[in-house]
N, C-alpha and C positions, 0 to 999 in steps of 0.2 A: 648283855651290857649292864653295867652297874648303874643304879638310879639313886645312889645315896644322896647326891646333891644335884640341884638344878643349876643350869648355867648361870642364872642371875645371882644365885647365892655365892657362887665362886667369884663372879665379877665383883660383887659387893665386898667380899672378904679381901680380894687383891687390892681394890681401891682403898679400903680402910687401912690395910697394911702400909701402903705408900704414904697415906696422909699422916698416920700416927708415928712414922719413923722419919726424922729429919734427914735430908740429903747429906751424904758423907763425901769425903774427898776420894773415895774409891768406889768402884762398881760393886754394889751389893747384890748378892743372890737372893732369890725368893725361895724359902725353904718350907717344905711340907712335913708335918708330923702327924702320924696316924697312930692312935691308941686303940689296941684291940682288947677284947674281953673273951674269956672262955678258951684261951689258948695256953696250954701248958707246954711250953717249948722245951722244957727239960725232959719231960716224959715222952712227948711225941715230937721227935726231931724232924719228922716229915713236914711239919708245919713251919719249920724255920725257912728263912729266905737267904739266898746268896745268888741272886739272879741278875743278869744284865737285861735291861729292857730298852729297846729303841723308842725314843719319843718322837712325836711328829715334828718338833722344832728344836734346832740346836740352840745352845746358849751363847751369850756374849760375856766374855770371850769364849771361843769354841773350846771344847775339851781337847787336852793335849794328849797325843798318841805317841807311844814309844814302840818301835818294832825291833825285835831281836831276830837276826837272820844273817845268812852268809850269801856272798856272791850275787847270783841272779835274783834271789828273794829280796835281798837288801836293795838292789837296784830298783826293783818293782815298787818296793815300799817308798823309796825316795820319790819316784815318779808319781806315786799316789798322794804325796804331800804329807807323809808322816813327819812329826815334829823332831823325832830323833831316831837314828838307826844305830843299833849296837851289834857289832859283829861278835862271833864266838871268841875271837882273840881279846876284844875289849871287855867282854864279859868275864873272861879269865882274870884280867887285870883288876876289874872291879871287885872280884871275889876276895881280894886281899885287903879291901878297905870297907869295913862295915859302915863307916860314916857316909861314904859316897853312895852305898847301896840304899841307905835310909833317905838320903837326899833325892835319889832317883825316884823312890816310892812316893815322896811328897810332891815332886814336880810334875808327874804325869798321871793323868786320870785313868787311862786304859793302856794295857800292854797286849801286843800281838806277837806271837812267836812262830817261827818255822817249826812245824810239828816234830820233825826228827831231832830237834834240839831240846825238846821238853824235859827229858831226863836230867840233862845237865842244868837247864834253867831251874827246874824244881829243886835241885840240890843247892844251888847258889842263891836263888832269889826266893824260894819257897818260904823260908823262915821270916823274910821281910815282907813279901807281898801277900802271903796267905792270910795272916791276921788282919790285914787291911782290906780284904776282899778284892784284891787287884791281881790275882794270878792271871798270867797271860792266856789269851784265847789261841789255841793251836790251829794253825792253818797249813794245809799241805803245801809242800815246796813247789808243786806244779800249778798252784792256783793262779788263775789269770784275772781274777776280779778283785784285786787288792784295793783298787780305787773305791769300789762299792763298800768293801769291808771297812776301810778307814773312815769313809763318810758315815757309815752306820754307827761306828764307834763314837764319832763326834756327837751324835745325837743320843747316845745311850747313857743311862744311869745305872748304878748298881743298887739293887734293892737288897739290903742286908739286915737281917734280924736274927739274933742268936738266942740268948736266954731270956731276954725281957720282951714282952709283946708290944713293943713300940718301934715304929719305923720312922727314920729320919731320911729325907731325900730332897735334893735340890730339884726344883721344877722350872727354874728360869732365872733371869736377872731382872733387876729393878727397871732397867730401861727397855725391856722387851714389851711388845704389844700385849695388852691384857688378854686379847682373844687367843694368842698363841700360848700364853701361860695356862689359860683355861683348858685348852686342848691337851697340853702336856699333863695336867692334873687328871683329866678324864681318862687319859691313856693308862695312868698308873692305877686308878680305881678299877678300870675295866680289866686290867691284867690280874689284879688281886681277886676280883670277882670270879674269874676263870680258875685261878690258882686254888681257891678255897671252896669251889663249888657253890658259890653264893657268899658274898662278903657280908651282907647285912647281919647274919647270925653271929659274926665275930666282931663287928664294928662297934666301937664305943664313941669316939669323938676324933676330930681332926682340927689342926691349927695351921695357920700360915704366919710366917714372919720374914722380915728381911734379916740379913746377917747380924746386924746390931740392934734391930728393933724389937718391940714387945710382941708377944704372940697374939693372934686374933683368931677366935674360934669361928670356924666355917659354919654357916647356917644359924648363927646366933642372932636372934631377933631383938631389936632394941625396944 
């Protein structure tokens, strides 16, 4: 378990973020930025991040899920509450319109795909979703637990860090209970602690902010 910050330090930072950022006319997210040191991501690509992590608590509004599949798989995805289903035929039509493909990438947070369709999906959507860290998660066509998979995706975030040793990730929304945001943040730090075999040796500093608000340093003592 990571022990970079105590719970009360996270609570104070979250409360300060909310106080220092005036309420907006839209639901703001709470964003976490972690700055690392001693990571040369250009030389050691194994330290890069492109990982999906399930958090303890989903956001408001919930993450939007798009499922790409045919017949029975599409039916199960609809029953599981996926926000959009794309059939192979629809995907073929979409491939002719790059503007719609980019719109699709913007509108949905996570993509799930029928596994045997991945070669076609990679060819059509790879150039659009790949750079955004949104490549679909392949699921076998015979899978019976799509409900669990969709729910897991709704609580998941993508931890993406390429060339620069700085991680930006949403950890909640302004109207979420502070305790739930704390638990989401701790889940990210714990994951990174396992990922790097001890986070403290690479950790420099961390900030929290609302979508439009100023950054607040976690653990900063006045």
